[in-house]
DOLUMDO-817979 format. One record per residue (C-alpha): residue number from 1; chain; x, y, z. Coordinates in steps of 0.2 Angstrom, whole numbers, plus 5000, padded with zeros to 4 digits. Example, Ala and Ser with C-alpha at 12.3 -4.5 7.8 and 13.67 -1.06 7.14 Angstrom:
2
R  1  A  5062  4978  5039
R  2  A  5068  4995  5036
//
This chain:
93
R  1  A  5168  5164  4849
R  2  A  5158  5177  4858
R  3  A  5142  5185  4852
R  4  A  5135  5201  4859
R  5  A  5117  5197  4855
R  6  A  5105  5183  4851
R  7  A  5103  5190  4833
R  8  A  5122  5188  4830
R  9  A  5122  5171  4838
R  10  A  5107  5164  4828
R  11  A  5115  5162  4811
R  12  A  5130  5153  4819
R  13  A  5119  5141  4829
R  14  A  5108  5136  4815
R  15  A  5122  5131  4804
R  16  A  5133  5124  4818
R  17  A  5121  5109  4821
R  18  A  5121  5104  4803
R  19  A  5140  5104  4801
R  20  A  5143  5096  4818
R  21  A  5132  5082  4814
R  22  A  5141  5080  4797
R  23  A  5158  5078  4805
R  24  A  5155  5065  4819
R  25  A  5168  5063  4832
R  26  A  5172  5045  4834
R  27  A  5180  5037  4849
R  28  A  5197  5037  4841
R  29  A  5196  5056  4840
R  30  A  5192  5060  4858
R  31  A  5201  5046  4867
R  32  A  5219  5051  4864
R  33  A  5217  5067  4874
R  34  A  5211  5057  4889
R  35  A  5225  5045  4887
R  36  A  5237  5060  4886
R  37  A  5230  5067  4902
R  38  A  5231  5050  4911
R  39  A  5249  5049  4905
R  40  A  5253  5066  4912
R  41  A  5245  5062  4929
R  42  A  5254  5046  4931
R  43  A  5271  5053  4936
R  44  A  5262  5065  4948
R  45  A  5254  5050  4956
R  46  A  5270  5041  4957
R  47  A  5279  5056  4965
R  48  A  5265  5057  4978
R  49  A  5266  5039  4982
R  50  A  5285  5040  4984
R  51  A  5283  5055  4995
R  52  A  5271  5046  5006
R  53  A  5282  5031  5007
R  54  A  5298  5041  5011
R  55  A  5288  5050  5025
R  56  A  5283  5033  5032
R  57  A  5301  5027  5031
R  58  A  5308  5042  5039
R  59  A  5296  5041  5054
R  60  A  5300  5022  5056
R  61  A  5319  5027  5055
R  62  A  5316  5040  5069
R  63  A  5307  5028  5080
R  64  A  5320  5015  5078
R  65  A  5334  5028  5082
R  66  A  5325  5032  5098
R  67  A  5323  5014  5103
R  68  A  5342  5011  5100
R  69  A  5346  5026  5111
R  70  A  5335  5020  5125
R  71  A  5342  5002  5123
R  72  A  5360  5010  5124
R  73  A  5355  5019  5140
R  74  A  5349  5004  5148
R  75  A  5364  4994  5143
R  76  A  5375  5008  5150
R  77  A  5366  5007  5166
R  78  A  5367  4988  5167
R  79  A  5386  4988  5164
R  80  A  5391  5003  5174
R  81  A  5379  4999  5188
R  82  A  5371  5016  5186
R  83  A  5386  5027  5189
R  84  A  5390  5040  5175
R  85  A  5377  5033  5163
R  86  A  5365  5047  5166
R  87  A  5379  5060  5162
R  88  A  5383  5051  5146
R  89  A  5364  5051  5141
R  90  A  5363  5069  5145
R  91  A  5377  5074  5134
R  92  A  5370  5064  5120
R  93  A  5354  5073  5119
//
């Protein structure tokens, strides 16, 4: 409700306090909206946690893939004695 002047507001304010005190808001009345807000935020928090975990797993996978690639190059060098291993490695990139 919007009042344009203090004169319009005064009758409302004078009665509002009496009525508001008569109808007390108990904990049962205002707690469910809070619980509903938490319930609404929970899936978003889970999604954020899953996204962070997925990003960490992807970074770990990429690091392991690079490590495997380097080990394969080292193995090729050891087996071939150094010949043609670098050409194979260059073609893989």
